[in-house]
C-alpha positions in Angstrom: 47.6 15.8 -1.2 45.8 13.2 0.8 46.9 10.5 3.2 44.4 7.8 4.3 41.7 10.4 4.5 43.8 13.4 5.4 44.7 16.2 3.6 47.9 17.5 3.9 49.8 20.6 2.5 52.6 20.5 0.5 54.6 22.3 3.3 53.5 19.8 5.9 54.1 17.0 3.8 57.8 18.3 3.2 58.1 18.4 6.9 56.8 15.3 7.6 59.0 13.6 5.3 62.3 15.3 6.7 61.4 14.6 10.4 59.8 11.3 9.7 63.3 9.1 9.2 64.7 10.8 12.4 61.8 9.6 14.6 61.9 6.2 13.0 65.6 5.6 14.5 67.5 6.5 11.2 70.8 7.9 12.8 73.0 7.8 9.6 73.8 11.6 9.8 74.7 11.5 13.4 78.4 12.3 13.7 80.3 11.4 16.8 83.8 12.0 15.6 84.4 8.3 15.3 85.5 6.6 12.2 83.2 3.6 11.1 84.6 0.9 8.9 81.9 -1.6 8.5 81.0 -2.9 12.0 84.2 -1.5 13.5 85.2 2.0 14.6 88.2 3.7 15.8 88.2 6.1 19.1 90.9 7.4 21.0 91.4 6.0 24.5 92.7 7.7 27.5 96.3 6.3 28.3 96.7 5.9 32.2 100.3 4.6 32.3 103.3 3.8 30.1 106.1 1.4 31.1 109.1 0.8 29.1 110.2 -2.8 28.4 113.8 -2.9 29.0 116.3 -5.4 27.4 119.9 -6.1 28.4 122.2 -6.6 25.3 125.8 -7.2 25.2 127.7 -4.7 23.1 131.2 -5.7 21.8 133.7 -3.0 20.6 136.9 -3.8 19.1 140.0 -1.9 20.5 143.6 -2.1 19.2 146.3 -2.4 22.0 150.0 -2.0 21.3 153.1 -2.4 23.2 156.8 -2.6 23.0 158.4 -5.9 23.5 162.2 -6.7 23.7 163.4 -9.5 21.5 166.5 -11.3 21.4 168.3 -12.1 18.3 171.1 -14.0 17.2 173.5 -12.5 14.7 176.5 -14.5 12.9 179.6 -12.6 12.0 180.8 -13.8 8.8 184.0 -11.7 7.9 184.3 -13.0 4.5 180.9 -12.1 3.5 178.0 -14.4 3.3 178.8 -15.7 -0.1 182.6 -16.3 -0.1 182.2 -19.8 0.4 179.4 -20.5 -2.1 181.6 -18.6 -4.8 184.8 -20.6 -3.9 182.9 -23.9 -3.9 181.3 -23.2 -7.2 184.5 -22.5 -9.2 186.3 -25.7 -7.6 183.3 -27.7 -8.1 183.0 -26.6 -11.7 186.7 -27.4 -12.5 186.5 -30.5 -11.2 183.4 -31.7 -13.1 185.0 -30.0 -16.2 188.3 -32.2 -15.9 186.5 -35.3 -14.9 184.6 -35.5 -18.2 185.1 -35.8 -22.0 183.0 -35.0 -24.8 179.5 -33.8 -25.2 178.8 -34.8 -21.4 181.4 -32.1 -20.5 178.9 -29.3 -20.3 176.6 -31.3 -18.0 179.3 -32.3 -15.7 180.7 -28.9 -15.4 177.3 -27.5 -14.3 176.6 -30.3 -11.9 180.0 -29.9 -10.3 179.5 -26.0 -10.0 176.2 -26.7 -8.3 177.4 -29.6 -5.9 180.4 -27.3 -5.2 178.3 -24.3 -4.3 176.4 -26.2 -1.7 179.3 -27.8 -0.2 181.1 -24.3 0.1 178.0 -22.9 1.6 177.7 -25.3 4.1 181.5 -25.2 5.2 181.5 -21.5 5.2 178.4 -21.5 7.7 180.3 -23.9 9.8 183.3 -21.9 10.4 181.3 -18.6 11.5 182.1 -17.4 14.6 179.4 -18.0 17.6 176.2 -16.1 17.4 176.1 -12.6 19.0 173.0 -12.1 20.9 171.3 -8.5 20.2 168.3 -7.1 22.0 165.8 -5.5 19.6 162.6 -3.6 20.5 159.5 -4.7 18.7 156.2 -2.9 18.5 153.3 -5.6 18.8 149.5 -5.0 18.5 146.4 -7.1 19.0 142.6 -6.3 19.0 140.7 -6.8 22.2 137.2 -7.0 22.4 135.5 -5.0 25.2 132.1 -6.4 26.1 129.5 -4.4 28.0 126.1 -4.6 29.2 123.8 -1.9 28.0 120.2 -1.5 28.7 117.9 -0.8 25.5 114.2 0.1 25.3 112.4 -3.0 23.6 108.9 -1.4 23.4 106.4 -0.3 25.6 103.5 -1.7 27.7 100.5 0.7 27.4 97.8 0.7 30.1 94.5 2.6 29.0 90.8 3.1 29.8 88.1 2.6 27.4 84.2 2.5 28.4 85.0 2.5 32.1 87.4 -0.4 31.7 91.2 -0.9 31.9 93.1 -2.7 29.1 96.5 -2.9 28.3 98.6 -3.8 25.2 102.2 -3.5 23.8 103.5 -0.7 21.4 106.7 0.0 19.6 106.5 3.6 20.8 105.2 5.6 23.7 101.6 6.7 22.5 101.3 9.8 24.6 98.2 10.8 26.4 95.8 9.0 24.2 95.9 5.5 22.0 93.9 4.8 18.9 92.0 1.5 19.5 89.4 -0.4 17.2 85.8 -0.9 18.6 84.2 -3.7 16.9 80.3 -4.1 17.3 79.0 -7.6 16.7 75.1 -7.9 17.2 74.0 -10.9 19.4 
């Protein structure tokens, strides 16, 4: 093969074609361990320091508190029983209503007399009770209290790292360890 007046052997031609692109500055085959994505690539930068960001929060915990309390009660003595006045008043009121009416209204008058007599008998029975007795009883009472305390929680990290001889700072949700992955963007001027 002849190139502008030079005669090249096929072996030299293949060697020239293989070495030619490297000499012309084509570095596509160069692998430096970086991941390229368009005009940006990612590298691991050296972490210099990690400082946790502390936030103070209030924590509320419910707690049930119980105690025994003395309670004073009034108790009435009713020797004749609680319904004696009501029963006697019902019978007397029903009889009066029955005797005071005639004809078809007799049933209604009997019922009305019985109801009125029961109410009057109950009230008379209550009025004639003895004075109330005082009793002291113990009752268990409970309520829920809220214990509020302050607690420190880690709210992320301030990460200081170095790349290319310069110091940088960023925030992170977790402690990255000894290195942090950073994106480097190359923009031609």
